[in-house]
N, C-alpha and C positions, 0 to 999 in steps of 0.2 A: 504494499499500499504506500503510495507516494502522496505526501500531504504538504500544503503550505500553511503558514500561520493563519492565513485568511480563512481556511476551512474550519478553524476552531474559533475564529472571531465572530462568526455568525451563529446564532444559537440553534437555528434549524439545521445547518450543516454540521455543527458540533454534535447534535443528537443523532444525525444520520451516520456519522463516523462511528459513534458509540454503538448503535444498533448493528452496524455491519461487522464490527469486531466481535461483538458478543455472539452474533449468529455464527461467525466462523469458528469461534471457540466451541459452540454447542455442537458443531460438525466435526469436532476434533481436528480442526485446521489451525495451525499456529501462524498468524500473520506476521511477516517481516515488514516493519514500518520504517520509512526513511523520509527525509525531506525531498520534496520534488524540486531538485536543483535546476532542471531544465526550464522551468517557468517562474521560479522564484526571483523576485527582485528584492532589494534591501528591506523595503517596508513589509514584505511578506515572509521574511526569514524568521526562523525560531531563534537563530543565533548560534545554537549548539545542540548536540543530541541529548545533553543532560536535561535541558528544558523540555524538549520533545518527549523524552522518556517519562518525565515527571507528569506532564500534562496527560499522556496517554494512561499512565497508572491511575490517575484521579478520574479520568474520563470513564474508565470501566470499573472503578472502585476496587481495584486490585488491593490485596493485603500487603504486598511487599514490592518495593522498587529495588531491583539489583543492578548496580552500576559497576561494571568491571573495567578497569583502566590499567595504566602502567605504573601506578604507585600502589603500595600495599595498604595504606591506611592514612588516617589523619594523625598528625603528630602535635605535641605540645610546643615544639620548636623546630628549627631546621635541622634535620638528622645529619645533614652533610657538614654542618658547621658547629653544631652543639651536641656533644657526646652524651649530655644528660637528657636530650629530647626523648620523650616516651610515646609509645603508641597510645592512641585514644581508642579504646575498644567500644565504648558505648557513649552516646550523646543523648541526654534526656531532652534537651531543648537547644535550638539554634539561637544563640544570642550573640552579642558583639564579641565576647571573648572567643567563641567558637569560630566566628568569621575571621578573627585575627589569626587564629591558628591555621586557617586555610591558606593564608598567605606564605606559610613556611614550606608548603608542599609544592614542588615544581615537577610537572610531568612533561613528557615530550609529545605525547599524542593528542590529537583532536584540537578543536577550536576552543573548548571550554577547559579551564584549569580547575583546581580543587575548589576555588570560590564558586564557580558555577554548579559544581556537584553539591556543595553544601546548600546552595539556594534551591536546588532541585529537591533535596531532602527535606528542606523547610516547606516547600510547596506540598509535598506528599504528606508530611505530618499534620499539616493544617486540615487536611481532609480525613485524617484518621488512619493513615497508612504508615507503615514502617519502611525504612530504607537501609540498604547495605552498600558500602563502598569498599571494594577490594581489588586486588591485582588479578588481571586475567592471565598472568604468566605463572601463577601458582597451579600446580596440577590438582585436579579434583576440588577446585575452590568452592564450587556450589555444595558438593557433599560435605566439605568441612564446615561450611556455614550452617548447614541444617543438622549436623551432629553436634554442634555447640563448641567446636574448636575455636580457640582465640585467634581469629583472623579478621583482617579488615576492620571497619568501623560500622557499628550498628546504631541507627537512629530511631529513637522511639517515637510513637505517635503522640500527638497532643491529646490531652484528656477531653477537651471539648471539640467535637467534630464540626467543622464549618459546613454550612448548607451547600449543596451542589451548585445552585445558581449563584450564590455569593462567591463561592470559590472561582467560578467561571469569570465573574466580574473582576475579582482581585488579581487573578493570575493568567487567565487566557487572553484577556483584552489588554491592548496597549493604550495608555492614555494619550488623548489628542490635545490635551491642554491642562491647565491647573488653575486653581482658585486659592488665593491667599486669605486666610480667615483670622478674625480677631480672637482674643483669648476667650471671650464668652462663647463664641461659636465652637471653638475647639473643645471647651469643656462640655458643651451640650452634646457634641457628637460622641466624644470619648467616654465621659463619665455617665451621661444620662441617656445615651442611645437615641438621641432626637434626630429629626430630619435637618437638613441644612436650609436655612431661610436667607433671603437676600440681605437682611440686615446685618449679618455676621460676615459678609464678604467685603474685603477691603481692596482686592486687586484681581483682575482677570488676565490670564496669560495664555496666548495661543488663539487660534481661529478654529472653532469647532461648531458643529451643528447640534440640533436637538437629538438627544439619545446617545451622545458621544460619551465615552469613558473619560473622566477627568480625575485628576489627583486633587486632594485637599491638603494644603500646606499651612503650617503655622507661620507667624511672622518671622521666624528664624529659618524658614525654608525646609523644615522637617516635614516629611510626608506623614500624615496622621490617618488619612483615609482615602479611599477611591470609590467612585460611583458613577452612575449614569445621569447626565444632566437633562432636566426638563426644559431648558432654554438654551439658545445658541449663545456664543460668546459675546456677540455685539449687544444683544439684549440684556445679558447679565451685566455687561459694563454700564448700561443705563439704569439698572435697578439695584445695583450693589450699594449696600449701606442704608436702604430704605425699608419701611415696614411693608408687609404683604398687602395691606389695604391700599397702598399707592401703586401697585404693579400695573393694574388696568389703566389707571389715569396716565401713567408714564408710557406704556407700550401700546395702549389701545386695545389690548386683550389680556386675558390671564387664564392660561392653561392649568396652572397649578400654583398653590401657595408656596410650595417648596421648590428650591432650585434642584436639590437632590433629595428624594424621598428615602426614608430610613430603609425601606424594603429593597432599595437599589444602592444601598451604601454599605461599604465594608470598612470598618475601623482596622487599621494596620498597626 
């Protein structure tokens, strides 16, 4: 199966890919999936096979994502420069410390380094799956994994499983723009699970249309959420900072009180 990122960016095509793969598996056919390089342009590329593998893992709700590469595991430091660097056999949660460790591991193969593999494991854990990163050069590596031998690095799933549609919004879609929010709006989204109203927006970046995926940033440019916009960039620029009661007066119409409804919003 040859895919482009565009195949997973549209919800109906995303579900069609899922149904095709699940049907093949029911027929005891194992699909070999790769990026369709013959038609992919830069904006349609996955970037690396780690991302593609993680997206497919979550697409079919598989229990485990196995990533075999030319490095044997995650390390606490650079094993070529630090004799005290140790194998990391289990990761409970991908945080900044784990991401920092990924910078110590250098591999020769593929477009994605260990950082992309860590991010792929993070994507899988958010949907309730586990991941394993190990060396494809070790004989019987899969058997050793399943018999519990200390090989590679195993990533545990998150305790709270993200909904399928929200995971699609957060990880399968690519942001077309961003909205900078004030402190009150950030708190409403992160702490109180609210929708994004125009009153909390201080800046609009990019040129995007209705329904486009956009990032929500705090005033220090930290990404706090992503979601689907109910208005285009130009209209949000006109209504940013105002109350919802003023939307129709300013735009001449009002499709929604919310710029991003909480059902289409994922806090990151």
